[in-house]
N, C-alpha and C positions, 0 to 999 in steps of 0.2 A: 783494472777492468772488472766491472761487474758482470757476472755471468748468471743468468736466470736457469735454475734447475728445472729440467722437464718434470711434469707432474707424475707420470707413470714410472714405476720401478724399472721395467726393462728399458725404457728410454733413458732413465737416469744412468743405467749401466752403459748403454751405448754412447752417452755424452762423455764419459770419463776420459777417453783417449783425447778428445779434442781439448778438454779443460786441461789435461796435462801438457798438451803441446803448447797451449797458451802461456802456461806457467814457465815452460822451459825456454820460451822465446825472450824471457826477461821481464815480462809484464807481472805486476802484482795483481793477484786474482782474488776476488771475493765472489762466493757462490751464494746466491740468495735461494733459499728453499724453505719449504714447510718445516714446522718444528719436528714432525715424525721423520724427516730425511737427515736431520742434522748429523747423527751418529754415522750415517753412511758417507756423507761428504767429508766428514772429519777424517776418514781413512786415507785421504789424500794429503801428501806431504805439502807444506808451504803454501796452503790455501786457507784464506779466511773464510769461515762458514757463517753466514748471516741468516739465522732462523726466524721465523715469524709464526704466530699462532694461527690456527685454522680460520678464526673469524676475523682476522685483521683486514682492514679496508685499505684501498689504495693510498689514500691520503696519509693514513697512520704509517704505512710501510714507507712511503716517500719521506716522511719526517724521520724515520728510523735510519734510513740509508744515508741522510746528510747529503752534502753538496761537494764531498771531496774527491768524487770519482770523475775521470776524464773520458771514460768510454764504457759502453755496456753492450752486452750481446744477449738477446732474447730470442728463443727458438719458436714460441708460439704465443698467440693472442691470449689474453686473460688479465687477471688482476695485477700480476707482477710487472707485465709489460706497461700497464697503465701507471703503476707506481713509478717505474723507472722514467717514464715520459714526464711525470710531475716534478722529478728532481732536476730536470732541465740538464742532465748529463750532456755535455757538448757533442759527443759522437755516439749515436744510438744505433747500433747495427742489429741485423737480423734478416731472416729470409725474405725475399721480395714476394711477400703474400698480402693479398688484398685486404684480409682482416687485420693485418699487422702494420701495413705500410704507414698509416697516419701516426704511429708511435715512433717511427724510425726517422733518423737524418740521413742513414746511408744503407738503403736496401741492398742485399747482397743477391746478385743475380745468378748464383750457381744453380745447377740442376743435377738430379740423380736419376739413373734409369730404373725402370720397373722391376728389374731383377737384381739390383744392387742390395747388399745388406744394409740394414738400417743405419749402421754406424758410418756409412759414407754420407749421409745427410749431415751429420755433425762435423765430420772431417773436411768435407767440401767447403763448408762455411769458413772454416778456420783457414784453409788453404787459399781461399779468395782474399783473405787479410794479408797473404804473403808469409804465412807461417807454415813451417815443415811439420809433417804429421806422421812420418814414416819410421820413427825410431821404436824398437822393440819395447822399450821400457814403457811407452805410453800405453801399452796393452797388457802389461804384466799384472798379475793379481795383486791386490793391496794386502799389506801386512797388518794383522790385528794382534800381533804377538803370540799366536798360538799355532803350533805345528800339528798337523794331522797325525794321528797314530795309524800305523799299518793295519790293513784288513779291517777298517772301519767303513761302514756303509751306511748312508742315510737314505731312507725311502720317503718320498713326498708324494702321496697319491692324489692329493687335492689340488684344485687349481682355482685361482681367484679370477681367471678369465672366463669362467662359466662351465656348466657341466659337460658341454660337448667337447671339452678339452681334457676330460678324465677318463681314464682306462678302467676296465672292470675290476671289481674287487677281487674276483676269482683269478685274474692274471697276477695281481700284486700278492696274493697268498702263495701262488706257485713260486714266484720270484723269491719271496722272502724264506720260504722253506728251503729252496736250493742254497740260499746264501747261508743260512743256519747249518745246513749239512756240511758245508765247506769251512765251518768254524770261523765265519766272519762275525764281527761284533756289529750287530745290526740295531739301528735306531730308526724310529718313525717320527716324522714331523707332522703336526696338524697346523692348519692355518685358519684364519678367519675368512669366510667367503666360500669356502668349498662345500662339499656334501657330507663332510664328516668321515670320509673314507679312512683318513689317517687314524683317527681314533678307533675306528671299528677294526682295522688291521692289526693294531697294536694289542687290542683286547683278545685277538684270537690266539696270541702267543704268550701272553702273561708276562712272566719275569724273563723270558727268552730274549725280549727286546726291550729297549729304552724307548719311552715316548716323552716328547715335549712339544708345547705350542710354540711355533715360530712367529709369535705375535708380541709386540709390533715386530715388523721385519727388520728394521734397522737395529733393534736391541738384540735380535737374534743372531746377528752377525758372528759374535764370538762362538756361539754353538755351531753354526754352519761350518766354521773354520776347523772344527774338531775332526772332521770326516774327510777321508781321502777320495772317497767316490760317493756321489749323490745321484740316484735314480729318481727322476721326478716327472710328474705330468707338466706339460707345457703351461708355464705360469710365471709369475714374478720370482718364485723361490730359486729355480735353477740359476737364473741370471745373478741373484745375490750370492748364492753358494759358489758360483764361478768367480765372482769378484773377489772373495776372500781365499781362493785358492783350491777348492774342490775341483775334481775333475767330474764332469757332469754328463750323464746319459739322459737325454730329454725325450719324452714320448710325445711326438706331434700327432695332432689330428687334423682339425680345421684350419690351423695356421700354417704359414709357409716357412719352413725352416731355412730356404735360401734368403729370406728376408729377415727373420727374427730368431735365428738360433743364438744361443749364448756365444759370447766372444771367446775365441781361443781355439787353436788347432787340437789341443788336447781332448776336447769334448767330443761327443758322439750324439747323433740324432737317430731315433728309431721311429719308423712310421709305416703304416699301410696306406699307400697312395691310392685313393679312389677317384672315381670320375667327377664327383661333386666337390672335390677339395682343389685348392683351398677356398673354403666358403667364408672363413673368418667369423662365423657366427658363434655366439655364446651358448645358444640352445639350438640343437638340431631339429629341423623341421621334417626329417625323414626317419632314419633307422639307426642313426649313430654308427653307420657301417665302418667309418675310419677307425673307430675304437674297437667295435666288436670283432673286426677281421684281423686286428693286430694280435698275433699269437704270442703266447709266453715263450715259445722256442725261439722266435726272432729276437725278443728282448733279452732272453738269457744268453744268446750268442753274443750280443754286443757286451753283456756284462762280463762274460769270460775273457773276452779280448782286453777289456780294461783291467780285470783282475790280474791278467798276466800269468 
């Protein structure tokens, strides 16, 4: 079965248990993804990864895929759905969506509730195919051959979801100082797409902290796996850190943690719930109150609990 990878990094992480369930059912699985996601999907065992370049057209990808696949599963409309349709795979499955239906032979009529975690979208589709999805190993972190060291903490202040998802630099400074006082080995990750908070934070501490760019995300997976605890702004990075085994404390603002928190019970969410949340906006039209009213004391309390 060909499975089209979701475009967003958080959605890709949410799709992992469903892909594992399909493979465990006995089907051979090929995951189609953009080249920048290949290293991520290669962390799944016994799954063929079919990468394509950013500028690839649907007809080119259809030729690359060939005609040997008996079924496909696509989650969203777009170029990959068009390419799979052009291959004339006999059974083309996907959500019963108006923008996608013309590419499918077997629309899946499942539904998810407004308060369901996003992972249910992917699991429900697979369950409608008659595949069981409840095994714990489907939700386990992926191994990249690196074990995290004790008392290692990664801070990721930047968010690729937009500036409204980023906490204050002053708050991050206080958390970093507290961690250093507790003799934790602290690193700071910078990403492409944020406001540069990570680089600014690391510069304040000089040699006391390690700094690295988690770019590209998939290539940074081995670095993320080095840390036992990750404290991060709501964005792609905590999902990827959790995928390779880190315990994550995610600072939520305009997003809804009931819907989009990282997968796994070991993780924690910290937020200051305000009357305008969740707005899901990348830029706040008001006063960033969900971030400005989140206190370092609340974040530090969650950190102490995870440090044990």
